[in-house]
C-alpha positions in Angstrom: 59.5 16.1 -63.7 63.7 16.8 -62.7 63.6 12.7 -62.8 61.9 12.1 -66.1 64.6 14.6 -67.6 67.6 13.0 -66.0 65.8 9.5 -67.3 65.5 11.0 -70.7 69.3 11.8 -71.0 70.3 8.4 -69.6 68.5 6.9 -72.3 69.9 9.1 -74.9 73.5 8.5 -73.7 72.8 5.1 -73.4 71.6 4.9 -77.6 74.3 7.1 -78.5 76.5 4.8 -77.5 75.3 1.8 -79.0 75.2 3.9 -82.0 78.3 4.9 -82.3 79.9 1.3 -81.4 79.6 -0.6 -85.0 81.3 2.8 -86.5 84.1 2.9 -84.1 84.6 -1.0 -84.4 85.1 -0.5 -88.3 87.2 2.3 -87.7 89.4 0.5 -85.5 90.0 -2.4 -88.2 90.4 -0.3 -90.8 87.9 -1.5 -92.7 84.5 0.7 -93.0 82.1 -0.3 -95.1 78.5 1.5 -95.0 76.6 -1.7 -95.7 78.0 -3.0 -92.5 77.7 -0.5 -90.4 73.9 0.4 -91.4 72.9 -3.5 -91.1 74.2 -3.4 -87.6 72.2 -0.3 -87.2 69.3 -2.0 -88.2 69.5 -4.3 -85.7 70.1 -1.8 -83.0 67.1 -0.1 -84.6 64.8 -3.6 -83.9 66.5 -3.5 -80.7 64.8 0.3 -79.7 61.9 -0.6 -81.4 60.9 -3.7 -79.1 62.2 -2.1 -75.9 60.3 1.2 -76.1 57.0 -0.2 -77.3 57.0 -3.2 -74.5 58.6 -0.5 -72.1 55.8 2.5 -72.8 53.1 0.3 -73.2 52.7 -3.5 -73.7 54.6 -4.5 -70.2 52.0 -2.0 -68.2 48.7 -2.6 -70.6 49.2 -6.6 -71.3 51.7 -8.2 -69.2 50.9 -6.7 -65.6 47.5 -6.9 -66.7 47.7 -11.0 -66.6 46.7 -11.0 -70.3 49.7 -12.9 -71.2 48.6 -14.4 -74.4 47.7 -11.0 -75.8 51.2 -9.6 -74.9 52.7 -12.7 -76.4 51.1 -12.7 -79.9 51.4 -8.9 -80.1 55.3 -9.2 -79.8 55.2 -12.4 -82.8 53.0 -9.6 -84.7 55.3 -6.9 -84.1 58.4 -9.4 -84.7 57.3 -10.2 -87.9 56.4 -6.7 -88.9 59.5 -5.1 -88.5 61.5 -8.7 -90.0 59.8 -8.0 -93.0 60.6 -4.2 -93.2 64.6 -5.3 -93.2 64.9 -5.0 -97.1 62.8 -1.9 -97.1 64.9 0.0 -94.8 68.4 -1.5 -96.0 67.8 -0.6 -99.6 66.1 2.7 -98.4 69.9 3.3 -96.6 71.9 1.8 -99.7 70.2 4.3 -102.0 70.6 7.1 -99.4 74.3 6.1 -99.2 75.0 5.2 -102.8 72.2 6.5 -104.7 69.4 4.6 -106.8 69.9 1.2 -108.0 69.7 1.3 -111.8 66.1 0.1 -113.4 65.5 -2.6 -115.2 64.7 -6.4 -114.6 66.9 -8.0 -112.7 69.2 -10.7 -114.4 67.9 -13.9 -114.4 70.4 -15.9 -112.7 71.0 -20.0 -112.8 71.4 -21.1 -108.9 72.6 -24.4 -108.2 71.7 -26.4 -105.1 75.3 -25.1 -103.1 73.9 -21.2 -103.4 70.2 -22.4 -102.5 71.4 -23.6 -99.2 73.6 -20.8 -99.0 70.4 -18.3 -99.4 68.2 -20.4 -96.6 71.3 -20.3 -94.1 71.7 -16.6 -94.7 68.2 -16.1 -94.1 68.1 -18.3 -91.1 70.8 -16.6 -89.8 69.1 -13.1 -90.6 65.9 -14.2 -88.7 68.0 -15.3 -85.7 69.9 -11.9 -85.2 67.0 -10.0 -85.7 65.3 -12.2 -83.4 67.8 -12.1 -80.6 68.0 -8.1 -80.9 63.9 -8.3 -80.6 64.4 -10.2 -77.5 66.8 -8.4 -75.9 65.0 -5.3 -76.3 61.6 -7.0 -74.5 64.1 -8.4 -72.0 65.5 -4.9 -71.0 62.2 -3.3 -71.1 60.7 -5.8 -68.6 63.8 -5.6 -66.5 63.5 -1.6 -66.4 59.8 -1.8 -66.0 60.1 -4.6 -63.2 62.7 -1.9 -61.5 60.4 0.7 -61.4 57.5 -0.9 -59.9 59.7 -2.0 -57.0 60.9 1.2 -56.7 57.5 2.8 -56.8 56.4 0.2 -54.6 58.9 1.0 -52.0 58.3 4.7 -52.4 54.6 4.4 -51.8 55.2 2.1 -48.7 57.2 4.6 -47.4 55.0 7.1 -47.8 52.2 5.2 -46.2 55.0 4.7 -43.1 55.7 8.2 -42.9 52.1 9.0 -42.7 51.0 6.4 -40.2 54.1 7.8 -38.3 52.7 11.2 -38.5 49.2 10.6 -37.6 50.4 8.3 -34.6 52.5 11.2 -33.1 49.7 13.8 -33.7 47.2 11.3 -31.8 49.8 10.8 -29.2 50.3 14.8 -28.5 46.7 15.6 -28.8 46.2 12.4 -25.7 49.0 14.4 -24.0 47.3 17.6 -24.5 43.9 17.2 -22.6 46.2 15.1 -19.8 48.2 18.3 -19.2 45.1 20.2 -19.3 43.5 18.3 -16.7 46.0 18.3 -14.2 46.8 21.8 -14.4 43.1 22.8 -13.9 43.4 20.6 -10.6 45.9 22.7 -9.7 43.9 25.7 -10.3 40.8 24.6 -8.7 42.9 24.1 -5.5 43.6 27.6 -5.6 40.4 29.5 -6.2 39.3 29.0 -1.9 42.6 29.9 -0.8 44.2 32.6 -2.8 41.7 33.8 -5.8 44.3 36.7 -6.8 46.9 33.5 -7.3 44.2 31.4 -9.1 43.6 34.4 -11.6 47.1 34.6 -12.6 47.2 31.2 -12.3 44.6 31.4 -15.2 46.4 33.7 -16.9 49.9 31.6 -17.5 47.3 28.7 -18.5 46.0 30.6 -21.0 49.4 31.5 -22.3 50.7 27.5 -21.9 47.3 26.2 -23.6 48.3 29.0 -26.5 51.6 27.4 -27.1 50.2 23.8 -27.0 47.4 24.7 -29.8 49.2 26.9 -32.0 52.9 27.3 -31.5 53.6 23.3 -31.7 51.9 22.4 -34.6 55.1 21.8 -36.8 57.0 18.1 -36.0 60.1 20.5 -34.2 60.0 23.5 -32.5 63.1 25.8 -31.1 64.3 24.5 -27.5 64.0 27.8 -26.1 60.6 27.7 -26.7 59.9 24.1 -24.6 62.3 25.6 -21.7 59.8 28.7 -21.6 56.8 26.0 -21.6 58.6 24.3 -18.8 59.5 27.5 -16.1 55.8 28.8 -16.8 54.5 25.3 -15.9 56.9 25.0 -12.7 56.0 28.6 -12.3 52.2 27.5 -12.1 52.5 24.5 -10.2 54.7 26.6 -7.7 51.6 28.7 -6.6 50.1 25.9 -4.5 53.7 24.8 -3.2 54.5 25.6 0.3 58.2 26.7 1.5 59.2 23.2 1.8 59.2 22.3 -1.6 62.3 23.3 -3.7 61.9 23.4 -7.2 65.2 23.8 -9.8 65.4 24.2 -13.3 68.7 24.4 -14.5 69.6 25.2 -18.6 72.2 26.0 -20.8 73.1 29.3 -21.4 72.8 29.3 -25.5 70.0 26.9 -27.1 70.0 28.9 -30.2 69.5 27.2 -33.4 68.5 23.9 -31.6 65.4 22.3 -32.3 63.5 19.6 -31.0 60.0 18.0 -31.0 58.0 19.7 -29.1 56.6 18.4 -25.6 59.1 15.6 -24.9 60.3 17.2 -21.7 57.3 18.2 -19.8 56.0 14.7 -19.3 59.1 14.0 -17.0 58.4 17.4 -15.5 54.7 16.9 -15.0 55.6 13.4 -13.3 57.9 14.6 -10.6 55.3 17.5 -9.8 52.6 14.3 -9.7 54.5 12.2 -7.8 57.1 13.9 -6.0 55.7 16.2 -3.6 55.6 14.8 -0.2 52.9 16.0 2.0 53.6 17.9 4.7 57.5 17.1 4.3 60.8 18.5 2.8 60.3 18.2 -1.0 62.2 18.7 -4.0 62.6 18.9 -7.8 65.7 19.1 -9.6 65.7 19.3 -13.6 68.9 19.9 -15.9 69.2 20.1 -19.4 72.6 19.7 -20.4 74.0 19.1 -24.4 76.8 16.9 -24.9 78.4 16.3 -28.5 74.8 17.2 -30.0 73.2 14.8 -27.5 70.5 16.5 -25.3 69.8 15.2 -21.7 66.8 16.0 -19.7 67.7 14.4 -16.5 64.5 15.1 -13.6 65.2 13.8 -10.1 63.0 14.4 -7.1 62.1 13.0 -4.1 59.2 10.7 -2.9 57.3 8.5 -0.2 58.7 4.8 0.0 55.4 3.6 -1.0 54.9 6.0 -4.4 58.4 4.4 -5.7 57.3 1.2 -5.8 55.9 1.4 -9.6 57.1 4.6 -10.6 58.7 3.9 -13.9 55.2 3.3 -15.5 53.0 5.7 -13.7 50.4 7.9 -15.7 49.7 8.2 -19.2 52.9 11.2 -19.1 55.4 9.0 -19.3 53.9 5.8 -21.3 53.0 8.4 -23.9 56.3 9.9 -23.9 57.8 6.6 -24.8 55.5 5.7 -27.2 56.3 8.9 -29.1 59.9 8.5 -28.3 59.7 5.2 -30.4 58.3 6.6 -33.3 60.3 9.3 -33.6 63.7 8.2 -32.8 62.9 4.5 -33.1 66.2 2.7 -31.0 68.7 5.7 -30.9 67.3 7.1 -27.6 67.7 6.3 -24.1 64.8 7.1 -21.5 65.3 5.6 -17.6 63.9 5.7 -15.0 65.3 4.4 -11.6 64.2 4.2 -8.1 67.0 4.5 -5.5 66.5 3.1 -1.9 66.6 6.9 -0.1 63.4 7.7 -1.4 64.7 9.3 -4.7 63.2 9.0 -8.3 65.3 9.7 -11.5 63.8 10.1 -14.7 66.6 10.5 -17.4 66.1 11.1 -21.4 68.9 11.6 -23.7 67.9 11.8 -27.8 70.4 13.2 -30.9 70.0 16.5 -32.2 72.0 15.9 -35.1 69.5 14.2 -37.2 66.5 15.7 -36.1 68.2 19.1 -37.1 68.9 17.9 -40.3 
């Protein structure tokens, strides 16, 4: 509705400017005659008629439906109609300005050949002027309607792309949920025989985490503080089955108020570290550091691993592959996700993406 009002105001201003132009020209030349101005107004009126008849009806109903001959015949008929209305409109305006013309039989004039030639030329010029203005109206309607179709097509294309993007992101999020749930249930299963009480606590923690996954992250953005709580709960849940030789640290900024990120972007890195970073029977560690610098969020996860497990860690599991797809869909090329395999048996995953664009 707002765009329609804006378009109507623009049209009104353009026509006011066009109809004011003949008056301004005559005043500038110190030669104002109503007959000349009215003649120019009639030309503009034919321009207006041909424009709006085609813009509002003929172009869409005839031309764009490939009824080309009917479109041409329609405009030819319309031109003939408005041309024969010329004299009537001229007389009407003349009577309005100077009063009715005297009645009675018209005086008899004897035209010589020169006068008849002049009259033919005058009629030809009149037809030519009307035709030019009429054609300008048709051309303007075609150009504007074509521009509208391009704009509508572009908007429709962007809408379809957005719907497809949203659908793909949702699909990837729901792919991740059963994957996460499956891994966590395996951990709880291993606790049942060893420590039923700890397993009961783990189920309670898991219910909170699943509530977050199923109900709280349905929007495209989530508070960073909630995502951090989710990381801490996951780490606490995983630690229930770890021994004292495993050290897990999570470092986050003190103030994360008013910061939002897409949900479930950070957990795949931590989940991957727990899945592949625990050395059986040996010293192990997982170090997570979340930093924010110049509106760039960086989440770095460093973990120990065995030499055999380091070989192809960059594409391990559905988690990291899923994460790459989601980052591509949400940020395009405007993010950094790297995985590094170091010689000393250390695996480093680093994810960086801008906060500013997502918050606006």
